[in-house]
C-alpha positions in Angstrom: 19.4 -6.7 -3.8 21.9 -4.9 -5.9 22.6 -5.6 -9.5 25.9 -7.3 -8.5 23.9 -9.8 -6.4 21.8 -10.7 -9.4 24.9 -11.3 -11.6 26.6 -13.3 -8.8 23.5 -15.4 -8.4 23.2 -16.1 -12.1 26.8 -17.1 -12.4 26.4 -19.3 -9.4 23.4 -20.9 -11.1 25.7 -21.8 -14.0 25.3 -19.0 -16.5 28.3 -17.3 -18.0 28.6 -13.5 -18.3 28.1 -13.9 -22.0 24.9 -15.9 -21.5 23.7 -13.3 -19.1 24.5 -10.5 -21.5 22.8 -12.3 -24.4 19.6 -13.0 -22.4 19.4 -9.5 -20.9 20.5 -7.5 -23.9 23.2 -5.9 -21.9 26.8 -5.7 -23.3 29.1 -8.3 -21.7 31.7 -5.7 -20.6 28.9 -4.0 -18.6 28.0 -7.3 -17.0 31.7 -7.8 -16.1 31.9 -4.3 -14.6 28.8 -4.9 -12.5 30.2 -8.3 -11.3 33.4 -6.7 -10.2 31.6 -3.9 -8.4 33.0 -1.2 -10.8 29.5 0.0 -11.5 27.5 1.1 -8.5 24.7 3.0 -10.1 23.2 0.7 -12.7 20.7 2.1 -15.2 17.2 1.2 -14.0 16.4 -0.6 -17.3 19.5 -2.8 -16.9 18.7 -3.5 -13.2 15.1 -4.6 -14.2 16.5 -6.9 -16.9 19.0 -8.5 -14.5 16.2 -8.8 -11.9 13.8 -10.4 -14.4 16.4 -13.0 -15.6 17.4 -13.7 -12.0 13.8 -14.4 -11.1 13.3 -16.6 -14.2 16.4 -18.7 -13.5 15.8 -19.0 -9.8 12.1 -19.9 -10.2 10.8 -16.8 -8.5 7.7 -14.9 -9.8 8.6 -12.1 -12.2 9.0 -8.6 -10.8 6.0 -6.4 -11.0 5.9 -4.0 -13.9 6.7 -0.4 -13.2 3.7 1.9 -13.3 3.3 4.1 -16.4 4.0 7.8 -15.9 1.0 10.0 -16.2 0.4 11.6 -19.6 1.3 15.3 -19.9 -2.4 16.2 -20.4 -3.8 14.3 -17.4 -5.6 16.3 -14.8 -4.2 16.3 -11.3 -6.7 14.7 -8.8 -8.1 16.8 -6.0 -8.3 15.6 -2.4 -11.1 13.2 -3.2 -9.6 11.9 -6.4 -11.6 14.3 -8.6 -10.2 16.9 -10.9 -9.5 20.2 -9.2 -11.7 23.1 -10.1 -10.1 25.9 -12.1 -9.2 28.9 -10.0 -10.5 32.3 -11.0 
């Protein structure tokens, strides 16, 4: 689904754009632009907020959390999931 589909579904469920904005923490003008299709590439954080609210309102299970990025000092696993040996 696209972000616009979430907004349309939420409005169809009886929420106003202002209510959607308040519950998602997204400015109402942005919600309006998404609803009109003026914004095609929605920030991933806003997409996830709209998706979570849509799931809540429609009674679906919440979306799975995104995996955490690896820490900068993590070792890269080798072929068998073990750290690679240092090269000489």
